[in-house]
N, C-alpha and C positions, 0 to 999 in steps of 0.2 A: 404386485410394485417391490421396487428396487429401498433399500435407507436411502430416507434423506437426506441428506448432506448439507449441514451447514457448513456455508465459508464465510469468513473474516479477509476480509480486504485493508490490507494494511501499511503504510508509509514505511522507508523507508531513508526518507526524507533526511533525517535528523539523529542522531545518537539519540537510540532509546524508547524510538516515540514509536517503534516495532512493540515494543515490552507488554504492553493493555491485552495486543494481539493473545502473542504468544499467552500469556495466564490463560485471557480465556479460552481458548484453545484446549491446553492444560484436561482447564478445569470440566471443558468439557465431553473431551476423552474418558476421564474418570470416570464419569455417569455415562457411560457408554455410549454417548452420539458420534457421528461420525463426522469428521469437520474436513477443510481442508483452509489453506488456507494462503495468497494472491497476494501478495506486490506490487502496489500501486505504480512505484517506476516502471514495469516490464512492464507499462501499456504505455510510454514515454516514445517517444523517437529517437532514434540510436541517435540523430548528432542531438539533440538538447541531454542527452545521459551522458556523453561524452561530455558536456556541460558542468553537470553536478557534478563528478568525478574532476574535472576541475579546480571546484566552486569548493569539494571536499580541502583537494590539497593544500586548495591558498583558506581554508579557515583553522587547517593543523595550523600550520605555518604560522598564525597572523593571527593569537586572537580573537585582536579590535575586529579583524573583519568579519571575524567568526559572530561575535554581538553584531554588528553595524547588520551584517544583512540578516541578525534573526529578528531585527526589527521592521523589516522594509515587507509590506506587502505583495505578495503572486499570486499574476493567477496565473495559472497552469494549464486552462483549459487550451490554451494552444499547442499545450507538447502532449497532446495525445499522440498515438497515433492513432485512428479511426479506425484502421482497417483491424489493426490489434484487437481494438474494444469491441466492435462490431464484433467479430471473429466466438469471441470472451463467451460478450452477452447471446451467439447464437446457443454458443454449446452449453452453458447454462438455462436455457429452451428446452434447450434438446435434452435434458436431463432433469428438466420441472424444480426448478431450484427455484425455492423460495423466500429463504432463509438467510437474509445475512449481514451482520455487524461489516462495518466501517468503520476502523479505528486509527483517523489523520489523526492526530498532537498527540494532545493528553485525554481526552476522552474516547472511547469508542459508542456509536450509537443502534 
């Protein structure tokens, strides 16, 4: 049996939201644990990713828009590309992955 992989699922939606995941990744690698980082946005359909890019441009040009957006709750479930998500889950099942940390926002679980 090969080495187990610890998967760290991070978000890149906001500036710095991926930092806790990168810190966990570095610490685990220092301890000899094989890790892989996945970015949540890679599971979002292309049209929704294009909208995210447009939003980022708006946030960078107008801080008030960024602040308003940060206060608006969003349900991103409709943005997920189910085929991409299913393929990733099948790949993980084939590799017998059991350990996943997710870092979406300020905390990790």
